[in-house]
All heavy atoms as TSV, in Angstrom:
chain	resi	resn	atom	element	x	y	z
A	1	MET	N	N	0.844	-1.142	0.035
A	1	MET	CA	C	-0.077	-0.034	-0.025
A	1	MET	C	C	0.927	1.216	0.019
A	1	MET	O	O	1.845	1.377	0.831
A	1	MET	CB	C	-0.855	-0.038	1.219
A	1	MET	CG	C	-1.772	1.118	1.413
A	1	MET	SD	S	-2.836	1.160	2.825
A	1	MET	CE	C	-3.586	-0.400	2.845
A	2	ASP	N	N	0.649	2.135	-0.945
A	2	ASP	CA	C	1.437	3.388	-0.984
A	2	ASP	C	C	0.966	4.422	0.035
A	2	ASP	O	O	-0.005	4.193	0.739
A	2	ASP	CB	C	1.417	3.913	-2.456
A	2	ASP	CG	C	0.067	4.348	-2.829
A	2	ASP	OD1	O	-0.809	4.735	-2.012
A	2	ASP	OD2	O	-0.186	4.304	-4.104
A	3	ALA	N	N	1.778	5.420	0.220
A	3	ALA	CA	C	1.482	6.458	1.177
A	3	ALA	C	C	0.164	7.196	0.904
A	3	ALA	O	O	-0.484	7.549	1.937
A	3	ALA	CB	C	2.661	7.441	1.220
A	4	PHE	N	N	-0.105	7.398	-0.388
A	4	PHE	CA	C	-1.390	8.098	-0.634
A	4	PHE	C	C	-2.525	7.255	-0.150
A	4	PHE	O	O	-3.476	7.815	0.531
A	4	PHE	CB	C	-1.503	8.331	-2.137
A	4	PHE	CG	C	-2.823	8.929	-2.581
A	4	PHE	CD1	C	-3.135	10.223	-2.427
A	4	PHE	CD2	C	-3.757	8.059	-3.120
A	4	PHE	CE1	C	-4.426	10.746	-2.745
A	4	PHE	CE2	C	-5.043	8.613	-3.489
A	4	PHE	CZ	C	-5.350	9.882	-3.316
A	5	THR	N	N	-2.582	5.985	-0.457
A	5	THR	CA	C	-3.701	5.162	-0.113
A	5	THR	C	C	-3.768	5.021	1.449
A	5	THR	O	O	-4.902	5.159	1.966
A	5	THR	CB	C	-3.541	3.692	-0.723
A	5	THR	OG1	O	-3.547	3.867	-2.134
A	5	THR	CG2	C	-4.632	2.791	-0.298
A	6	ALA	N	N	-2.626	4.828	2.028
A	6	ALA	CA	C	-2.692	4.702	3.508
A	6	ALA	C	C	-3.175	5.991	4.177
A	6	ALA	O	O	-4.012	6.006	5.102
A	6	ALA	CB	C	-1.281	4.420	4.109
A	7	GLY	N	N	-2.677	7.151	3.689
A	7	GLY	CA	C	-3.129	8.417	4.256
A	7	GLY	C	C	-4.642	8.656	4.013
A	7	GLY	O	O	-5.348	9.093	4.939
A	8	LEU	N	N	-5.155	8.283	2.806
A	8	LEU	CA	C	-6.556	8.504	2.536
A	8	LEU	C	C	-7.450	7.590	3.394
A	8	LEU	O	O	-8.349	8.044	4.026
A	8	LEU	CB	C	-6.770	8.170	1.061
A	8	LEU	CG	C	-8.216	8.329	0.540
A	8	LEU	CD1	C	-8.650	9.766	0.715
A	8	LEU	CD2	C	-8.252	8.028	-0.971
A	9	LEU	N	N	-6.994	6.333	3.623
A	9	LEU	CA	C	-7.819	5.423	4.415
A	9	LEU	C	C	-7.777	5.946	5.853
A	9	LEU	O	O	-8.774	5.741	6.646
A	9	LEU	CB	C	-7.298	4.046	4.272
A	9	LEU	CG	C	-7.508	3.387	2.876
A	9	LEU	CD1	C	-6.861	2.011	2.803
A	9	LEU	CD2	C	-8.960	3.298	2.535
A	10	GLN	N	N	-6.637	6.438	6.274
A	10	GLN	CA	C	-6.554	6.945	7.653
A	10	GLN	C	C	-7.456	8.150	7.883
A	10	GLN	O	O	-8.134	8.267	8.897
A	10	GLN	CB	C	-5.101	7.270	7.980
A	10	GLN	CG	C	-4.900	7.852	9.377
A	10	GLN	CD	C	-3.419	8.131	9.611
A	10	GLN	OE1	O	-2.548	8.146	8.801
A	10	GLN	NE2	N	-3.103	8.439	10.886
A	11	ARG	N	N	-7.479	9.039	6.882
A	11	ARG	CA	C	-8.380	10.236	6.892
A	11	ARG	C	C	-9.838	9.797	6.951
A	11	ARG	O	O	-10.637	10.423	7.660
A	11	ARG	CB	C	-8.094	11.143	5.804
A	11	ARG	CG	C	-6.831	11.951	5.914
A	11	ARG	CD	C	-6.663	12.848	4.718
A	11	ARG	NE	N	-7.657	13.842	4.646
A	11	ARG	CZ	C	-7.926	14.590	3.578
A	11	ARG	NH1	N	-7.150	14.396	2.526
A	11	ARG	NH2	N	-8.870	15.465	3.594
A	12	ILE	N	N	-10.169	8.788	6.150
A	12	ILE	CA	C	-11.576	8.331	6.136
A	12	ILE	C	C	-11.955	7.739	7.506
A	12	ILE	O	O	-12.975	8.043	8.100
A	12	ILE	CB	C	-11.768	7.163	5.050
A	12	ILE	CG1	C	-11.700	7.891	3.660
A	12	ILE	CG2	C	-13.079	6.439	5.263
A	12	ILE	CD1	C	-11.671	6.922	2.510
A	13	LYS	N	N	-11.029	6.915	8.118
A	13	LYS	CA	C	-11.306	6.360	9.401
A	13	LYS	C	C	-11.492	7.428	10.521
A	13	LYS	O	O	-12.450	7.395	11.269
A	13	LYS	CB	C	-10.192	5.394	9.815
A	13	LYS	CG	C	-10.447	4.681	11.106
A	13	LYS	CD	C	-9.347	3.643	11.482
A	13	LYS	CE	C	-9.777	2.999	12.736
A	13	LYS	NZ	N	-8.757	1.868	13.040
A	14	ALA	N	N	-10.557	8.436	10.463
A	14	ALA	CA	C	-10.677	9.548	11.401
A	14	ALA	C	C	-12.051	10.296	11.260
A	14	ALA	O	O	-12.662	10.687	12.196
A	14	ALA	CB	C	-9.522	10.425	11.296
A	15	THR	N	N	-12.352	10.600	9.937
A	15	THR	CA	C	-13.592	11.355	9.764
A	15	THR	C	C	-14.820	10.535	10.138
A	15	THR	O	O	-15.785	11.152	10.687
A	15	THR	CB	C	-13.636	11.684	8.224
A	15	THR	OG1	O	-12.446	12.456	7.908
A	15	THR	CG2	C	-14.909	12.558	7.915
A	16	GLU	N	N	-14.800	9.189	9.974
A	16	GLU	CA	C	-15.963	8.423	10.418
A	16	GLU	C	C	-16.037	8.489	11.931
A	16	GLU	O	O	-17.216	8.593	12.410
A	16	GLU	CB	C	-15.728	6.966	9.966
A	16	GLU	CG	C	-15.874	6.758	8.499
A	16	GLU	CD	C	-15.485	5.351	8.052
A	16	GLU	OE1	O	-14.771	4.626	8.781
A	16	GLU	OE2	O	-15.939	4.943	6.984
A	17	THR	N	N	-14.954	8.484	12.640
A	17	THR	CA	C	-14.979	8.549	14.058
A	17	THR	C	C	-15.495	9.923	14.502
A	17	THR	O	O	-16.302	10.012	15.388
A	17	THR	CB	C	-13.505	8.365	14.626
A	17	THR	OG1	O	-13.045	7.033	14.223
A	17	THR	CG2	C	-13.450	8.603	16.152
A	18	ASP	N	N	-15.021	10.954	13.886
A	18	ASP	CA	C	-15.528	12.352	14.183
A	18	ASP	C	C	-17.065	12.428	13.847
A	18	ASP	O	O	-17.770	13.110	14.624
A	18	ASP	CB	C	-14.780	13.374	13.417
A	18	ASP	CG	C	-13.261	13.489	13.814
A	18	ASP	OD1	O	-12.857	12.945	14.942
A	18	ASP	OD2	O	-12.498	14.040	13.089
A	19	LEU	N	N	-17.465	11.821	12.836
A	19	LEU	CA	C	-18.895	11.916	12.401
A	19	LEU	C	C	-19.752	11.206	13.499
A	19	LEU	O	O	-20.768	11.696	13.949
A	19	LEU	CB	C	-19.099	11.314	11.053
A	19	LEU	CG	C	-20.538	11.086	10.588
A	19	LEU	CD1	C	-21.268	12.477	10.521
A	19	LEU	CD2	C	-20.614	10.452	9.202
A	20	THR	N	N	-19.293	9.993	13.872
A	20	THR	CA	C	-19.973	9.307	14.995
A	20	THR	C	C	-20.089	10.081	16.243
A	20	THR	O	O	-21.187	10.209	16.826
A	20	THR	CB	C	-19.284	7.927	15.221
A	20	THR	OG1	O	-19.328	7.169	14.026
A	20	THR	CG2	C	-19.951	7.198	16.293
A	21	ARG	N	N	-18.927	10.694	16.564
A	21	ARG	CA	C	-18.939	11.545	17.797
A	21	ARG	C	C	-19.952	12.753	17.711
A	21	ARG	O	O	-20.650	13.068	18.653
A	21	ARG	CB	C	-17.532	12.022	18.087
A	21	ARG	CG	C	-17.410	12.697	19.441
A	21	ARG	CD	C	-15.979	13.145	19.770
A	21	ARG	NE	N	-15.083	11.997	19.659
A	21	ARG	CZ	C	-14.015	11.906	18.838
A	21	ARG	NH1	N	-13.701	13.007	18.056
A	21	ARG	NH2	N	-13.185	10.880	18.777
A	22	ALA	N	N	-19.928	13.346	16.551
A	22	ALA	CA	C	-20.831	14.471	16.361
A	22	ALA	C	C	-22.289	14.101	16.466
A	22	ALA	O	O	-23.076	14.774	17.088
A	22	ALA	CB	C	-20.598	15.171	15.015
A	23	ARG	N	N	-22.598	12.985	15.878
A	23	ARG	CA	C	-23.967	12.484	15.959
A	23	ARG	C	C	-24.331	12.073	17.365
A	23	ARG	O	O	-25.474	12.367	17.815
A	23	ARG	CB	C	-24.150	11.224	14.999
A	23	ARG	CG	C	-24.171	11.574	13.560
A	23	ARG	CD	C	-24.232	10.361	12.702
A	23	ARG	NE	N	-24.345	10.665	11.313
A	23	ARG	CZ	C	-24.184	9.815	10.305
A	23	ARG	NH1	N	-23.874	8.574	10.628
A	23	ARG	NH2	N	-24.312	10.178	9.042
A	24	GLU	N	N	-23.442	11.419	18.091
A	24	GLU	CA	C	-23.728	11.020	19.428
A	24	GLU	C	C	-23.961	12.216	20.412
A	24	GLU	O	O	-24.739	12.117	21.372
A	24	GLU	CB	C	-22.625	10.132	19.980
A	24	GLU	CG	C	-22.554	8.751	19.353
A	24	GLU	CD	C	-21.379	7.992	19.770
A	24	GLU	OE1	O	-20.425	8.458	20.353
A	24	GLU	OE2	O	-21.370	6.757	19.467
A	25	THR	N	N	-23.258	13.304	20.129
A	25	THR	CA	C	-23.399	14.507	20.927
A	25	THR	C	C	-24.511	15.405	20.498
A	25	THR	O	O	-24.775	16.406	21.147
A	25	THR	CB	C	-22.079	15.268	21.073
A	25	THR	OG1	O	-21.692	15.735	19.764
A	25	THR	CG2	C	-20.999	14.484	21.673
A	26	GLY	N	N	-25.193	15.095	19.381
A	26	GLY	CA	C	-26.249	15.869	18.887
A	26	GLY	C	C	-25.883	17.144	18.188
A	26	GLY	O	O	-26.634	18.073	18.068
A	27	ASP	N	N	-24.561	17.239	17.770
A	27	ASP	CA	C	-24.090	18.407	17.050
A	27	ASP	C	C	-24.444	18.284	15.541
A	27	ASP	O	O	-23.618	17.724	14.825
A	27	ASP	CB	C	-22.601	18.554	17.331
A	27	ASP	CG	C	-22.067	19.906	16.789
A	27	ASP	OD1	O	-22.640	20.464	15.892
A	27	ASP	OD2	O	-21.011	20.319	17.367
A	28	ASP	N	N	-25.562	18.706	15.208
A	28	ASP	CA	C	-26.038	18.534	13.851
A	28	ASP	C	C	-25.182	19.245	12.794
A	28	ASP	O	O	-24.851	18.753	11.760
A	28	ASP	CB	C	-27.447	18.966	13.664
A	28	ASP	CG	C	-28.428	18.140	14.441
A	28	ASP	OD1	O	-28.096	16.926	14.721
A	28	ASP	OD2	O	-29.520	18.567	14.824
A	29	PHE	N	N	-24.739	20.450	13.097
A	29	PHE	CA	C	-23.872	21.232	12.171
A	29	PHE	C	C	-22.598	20.470	11.971
A	29	PHE	O	O	-22.233	20.281	10.830
A	29	PHE	CB	C	-23.539	22.583	12.706
A	29	PHE	CG	C	-22.631	23.401	11.794
A	29	PHE	CD1	C	-23.047	23.960	10.631
A	29	PHE	CD2	C	-21.283	23.512	12.201
A	29	PHE	CE1	C	-22.218	24.554	9.814
A	29	PHE	CE2	C	-20.420	24.173	11.346
A	29	PHE	CZ	C	-20.776	24.729	10.163
A	30	LEU	N	N	-21.939	20.030	13.031
A	30	LEU	CA	C	-20.627	19.297	12.869
A	30	LEU	C	C	-20.852	17.981	12.160
A	30	LEU	O	O	-20.007	17.629	11.339
A	30	LEU	CB	C	-19.945	19.017	14.270
A	30	LEU	CG	C	-18.586	18.417	14.204
A	30	LEU	CD1	C	-17.613	19.193	13.307
A	30	LEU	CD2	C	-18.082	18.229	15.612
A	31	ALA	N	N	-21.973	17.299	12.398
A	31	ALA	CA	C	-22.251	16.073	11.728
A	31	ALA	C	C	-22.364	16.310	10.242
A	31	ALA	O	O	-21.925	15.555	9.393
A	31	ALA	CB	C	-23.536	15.411	12.287
A	32	ASP	N	N	-23.036	17.408	9.856
A	32	ASP	CA	C	-23.173	17.749	8.418
A	32	ASP	C	C	-21.827	18.003	7.802
A	32	ASP	O	O	-21.455	17.533	6.692
A	32	ASP	CB	C	-24.068	18.995	8.196
A	32	ASP	CG	C	-25.488	18.642	8.487
A	32	ASP	OD1	O	-25.894	17.482	8.511
A	32	ASP	OD2	O	-26.271	19.690	8.626
A	33	VAL	N	N	-20.989	18.742	8.549
A	33	VAL	CA	C	-19.583	19.034	8.026
A	33	VAL	C	C	-18.833	17.754	7.868
A	33	VAL	O	O	-18.164	17.513	6.803
A	33	VAL	CB	C	-18.839	20.002	8.988
A	33	VAL	CG1	C	-17.441	20.175	8.608
A	33	VAL	CG2	C	-19.524	21.366	8.926
A	34	GLU	N	N	-18.828	16.891	8.863
A	34	GLU	CA	C	-18.117	15.603	8.850
A	34	GLU	C	C	-18.632	14.715	7.708
A	34	GLU	O	O	-17.867	14.064	7.029
A	34	GLU	CB	C	-18.152	14.859	10.068
A	34	GLU	CG	C	-17.435	15.667	11.291
A	34	GLU	CD	C	-15.912	15.885	11.083
A	34	GLU	OE1	O	-15.395	15.201	10.217
A	34	GLU	OE2	O	-15.375	16.738	11.763
A	35	GLN	N	N	-19.996	14.694	7.452
A	35	GLN	CA	C	-20.534	13.846	6.397
A	35	GLN	C	C	-20.074	14.366	5.086
A	35	GLN	O	O	-19.739	13.535	4.160
A	35	GLN	CB	C	-22.071	13.863	6.557
A	35	GLN	CG	C	-22.723	12.962	5.475
A	35	GLN	CD	C	-22.331	11.496	5.674
A	35	GLN	OE1	O	-22.548	10.922	6.719
A	35	GLN	NE2	N	-21.745	10.871	4.677
A	36	GLU	N	N	-20.034	15.725	4.894
A	36	GLU	CA	C	-19.588	16.249	3.587
A	36	GLU	C	C	-18.112	15.905	3.397
A	36	GLU	O	O	-17.737	15.520	2.285
A	36	GLU	CB	C	-19.832	17.732	3.554
A	36	GLU	CG	C	-21.272	18.149	3.493
A	36	GLU	CD	C	-21.464	19.625	3.479
A	36	GLU	OE1	O	-20.610	20.406	3.171
A	36	GLU	OE2	O	-22.663	20.025	3.820
A	37	GLU	N	N	-17.324	15.952	4.449
A	37	GLU	CA	C	-15.965	15.638	4.295
A	37	GLU	C	C	-15.774	14.135	3.943
A	37	GLU	O	O	-14.932	13.737	3.089
A	37	GLU	CB	C	-15.172	15.929	5.595
A	37	GLU	CG	C	-13.713	15.470	5.651
A	37	GLU	CD	C	-12.744	16.303	4.824
A	37	GLU	OE1	O	-13.207	17.328	4.290
A	37	GLU	OE2	O	-11.591	15.825	4.675
A	38	LEU	N	N	-16.545	13.255	4.571
A	38	LEU	CA	C	-16.513	11.899	4.291
A	38	LEU	C	C	-16.922	11.557	2.875
A	38	LEU	O	O	-16.256	10.759	2.202
A	38	LEU	CB	C	-17.381	11.144	5.286
A	38	LEU	CG	C	-17.297	9.615	5.282
A	38	LEU	CD1	C	-15.917	9.067	5.543
A	38	LEU	CD2	C	-18.321	9.016	6.318
A	39	ASP	N	N	-18.011	12.205	2.405
A	39	ASP	CA	C	-18.362	12.127	1.032
A	39	ASP	C	C	-17.265	12.502	0.073
A	39	ASP	O	O	-17.008	11.798	-0.961
A	39	ASP	CB	C	-19.622	12.868	0.714
A	39	ASP	CG	C	-20.873	12.422	1.460
A	39	ASP	OD1	O	-20.894	11.266	1.992
A	39	ASP	OD2	O	-21.868	13.197	1.528
A	40	ASP	N	N	-16.606	13.595	0.337
A	40	ASP	CA	C	-15.434	13.985	-0.508
A	40	ASP	C	C	-14.335	12.971	-0.486
A	40	ASP	O	O	-13.767	12.698	-1.502
A	40	ASP	CB	C	-14.927	15.342	-0.036
A	40	ASP	CG	C	-15.858	16.546	-0.356
A	40	ASP	OD1	O	-16.741	16.274	-1.170
A	40	ASP	OD2	O	-15.689	17.605	0.228
A	41	LEU	N	N	-14.021	12.468	0.660
A	41	LEU	CA	C	-12.936	11.446	0.721
A	41	LEU	C	C	-13.317	10.182	0.017
A	41	LEU	O	O	-12.480	9.585	-0.689
A	41	LEU	CB	C	-12.611	11.127	2.215
A	41	LEU	CG	C	-11.998	12.251	3.015
A	41	LEU	CD1	C	-12.010	11.920	4.511
A	41	LEU	CD2	C	-10.546	12.534	2.504
A	42	HIS	N	N	-14.547	9.768	0.075
A	42	HIS	CA	C	-15.024	8.564	-0.655
A	42	HIS	C	C	-14.942	8.810	-2.146
A	42	HIS	O	O	-14.556	7.927	-2.921
A	42	HIS	CB	C	-16.459	8.184	-0.249
A	42	HIS	CG	C	-16.519	7.345	1.045
A	42	HIS	ND1	N	-16.376	5.951	1.006
A	42	HIS	CD2	C	-16.529	7.709	2.298
A	42	HIS	CE1	C	-16.388	5.538	2.215
A	42	HIS	NE2	N	-16.522	6.519	3.105
A	43	ARG	N	N	-15.339	10.070	-2.603
A	43	ARG	CA	C	-15.247	10.325	-3.902
A	43	ARG	C	C	-13.750	10.323	-4.432
A	43	ARG	O	O	-13.440	9.772	-5.495
A	43	ARG	CB	C	-15.879	11.737	-4.246
A	43	ARG	CG	C	-15.942	12.041	-5.794
A	43	ARG	CD	C	-16.630	13.391	-6.023
A	43	ARG	NE	N	-15.643	14.529	-5.866
A	43	ARG	CZ	C	-15.615	15.231	-4.686
A	43	ARG	NH1	N	-16.470	15.043	-3.678
A	43	ARG	NH2	N	-14.782	16.249	-4.561
A	44	LEU	N	N	-12.889	10.896	-3.705
A	44	LEU	CA	C	-11.477	10.944	-3.999
A	44	LEU	C	C	-10.894	9.434	-4.085
A	44	LEU	O	O	-10.159	9.104	-4.996
A	44	LEU	CB	C	-10.726	11.666	-2.934
A	44	LEU	CG	C	-9.237	11.899	-3.128
A	44	LEU	CD1	C	-8.975	12.649	-4.410
A	44	LEU	CD2	C	-8.648	12.633	-1.945
A	45	ALA	N	N	-11.338	8.639	-3.149
A	45	ALA	CA	C	-10.947	7.235	-3.113
A	45	ALA	C	C	-11.428	6.550	-4.410
A	45	ALA	O	O	-10.673	5.857	-5.141
A	45	ALA	CB	C	-11.450	6.489	-1.925
A	46	ALA	N	N	-12.665	6.743	-4.762
A	46	ALA	CA	C	-13.185	6.140	-6.015
A	46	ALA	C	C	-12.447	6.635	-7.282
A	46	ALA	O	O	-12.159	5.833	-8.156
A	46	ALA	CB	C	-14.686	6.481	-6.147
A	47	GLU	N	N	-12.094	7.902	-7.295
A	47	GLU	CA	C	-11.395	8.445	-8.422
A	47	GLU	C	C	-10.037	7.865	-8.623
A	47	GLU	O	O	-9.507	7.827	-9.752
A	47	GLU	CB	C	-11.243	9.992	-8.290
A	47	GLU	CG	C	-12.576	10.750	-8.457
A	47	GLU	CD	C	-12.551	12.187	-8.187
A	47	GLU	OE1	O	-11.453	12.741	-7.856
A	47	GLU	OE2	O	-13.543	12.896	-8.333
A	48	HIS	N	N	-9.422	7.393	-7.491
A	48	HIS	CA	C	-8.125	6.881	-7.570
A	48	HIS	C	C	-8.097	5.388	-7.384
A	48	HIS	O	O	-6.967	4.769	-7.230
A	48	HIS	CB	C	-7.239	7.528	-6.486
A	48	HIS	CG	C	-6.966	9.070	-6.865
A	48	HIS	ND1	N	-5.903	9.375	-7.633
A	48	HIS	CD2	C	-7.600	10.126	-6.462
A	48	HIS	CE1	C	-5.971	10.664	-7.762
A	48	HIS	NE2	N	-6.979	11.161	-7.087
A	49	GLY	N	N	-9.248	4.709	-7.469
A	49	GLY	CA	C	-9.286	3.296	-7.381
A	49	GLY	C	C	-8.992	2.666	-6.055
A	49	GLY	O	O	-8.524	1.509	-5.970
A	50	VAL	N	N	-9.145	3.455	-4.979
A	50	VAL	CA	C	-8.827	2.998	-3.641
A	50	VAL	C	C	-10.148	2.345	-3.019
A	50	VAL	O	O	-11.162	3.012	-3.029
A	50	VAL	CB	C	-8.422	4.106	-2.724
A	50	VAL	CG1	C	-8.201	3.640	-1.342
A	50	VAL	CG2	C	-7.134	4.675	-3.253
A	51	GLU	N	N	-10.052	1.118	-2.722
A	51	GLU	CA	C	-11.193	0.363	-2.165
A	51	GLU	C	C	-11.307	0.763	-0.611
A	51	GLU	O	O	-10.331	0.588	0.099
A	51	GLU	CB	C	-11.141	-1.133	-2.325
A	51	GLU	CG	C	-11.322	-1.595	-3.781
A	51	GLU	CD	C	-11.476	-3.034	-3.850
A	51	GLU	OE1	O	-12.089	-3.673	-2.953
A	51	GLU	OE2	O	-11.049	-3.512	-4.872
A	52	VAL	N	N	-12.443	1.187	-0.214
A	52	VAL	CA	C	-12.763	1.512	1.152
A	52	VAL	C	C	-13.474	0.345	1.744
A	52	VAL	O	O	-14.443	-0.140	1.159
A	52	VAL	CB	C	-13.557	2.802	1.248
A	52	VAL	CG1	C	-13.836	3.181	2.688
A	52	VAL	CG2	C	-12.789	3.987	0.564
A	53	GLY	N	N	-13.044	-0.050	2.894
A	53	GLY	CA	C	-13.744	-1.245	3.597
A	53	GLY	C	C	-15.194	-1.058	3.832
A	53	GLY	O	O	-15.680	-0.002	3.897
A	54	ALA	N	N	-15.848	-2.232	3.939
A	54	ALA	CA	C	-17.293	-2.254	4.142
A	54	ALA	C	C	-17.722	-1.602	5.481
A	54	ALA	O	O	-18.886	-1.295	5.648
A	54	ALA	CB	C	-17.843	-3.644	4.024
A	55	ALA	N	N	-16.794	-1.445	6.447
A	55	ALA	CA	C	-17.098	-0.879	7.689
A	55	ALA	C	C	-17.394	0.576	7.629
A	55	ALA	O	O	-17.760	1.225	8.647
A	55	ALA	CB	C	-16.026	-1.246	8.721
A	56	SER	N	N	-17.099	1.188	6.502
A	56	SER	CA	C	-17.242	2.637	6.359
A	56	SER	C	C	-18.706	3.017	6.426
A	56	SER	O	O	-19.540	2.288	5.949
A	56	SER	CB	C	-16.630	3.114	5.075
A	56	SER	OG	O	-15.278	2.843	5.062
A	57	VAL	N	N	-18.903	4.220	6.936
A	57	VAL	CA	C	-20.354	4.742	7.074
A	57	VAL	C	C	-20.832	5.073	5.664
A	57	VAL	O	O	-20.191	5.534	4.852
A	57	VAL	CB	C	-20.307	5.999	7.987
A	57	VAL	CG1	C	-21.653	6.626	7.971
A	57	VAL	CG2	C	-19.905	5.675	9.348
């Protein structure tokens, strides 16, 4: 796995964690921001042929 792929997958995992935390605390604005970031990261992964695990939100 190259550095780009590893970094992208790490960012996705961190963003998923932040999204979960925002939802659990009821912070709707932050949840929206994190969801948009996650959507962007998934799009970037797809554009570069990076498979994201099924555990992703």
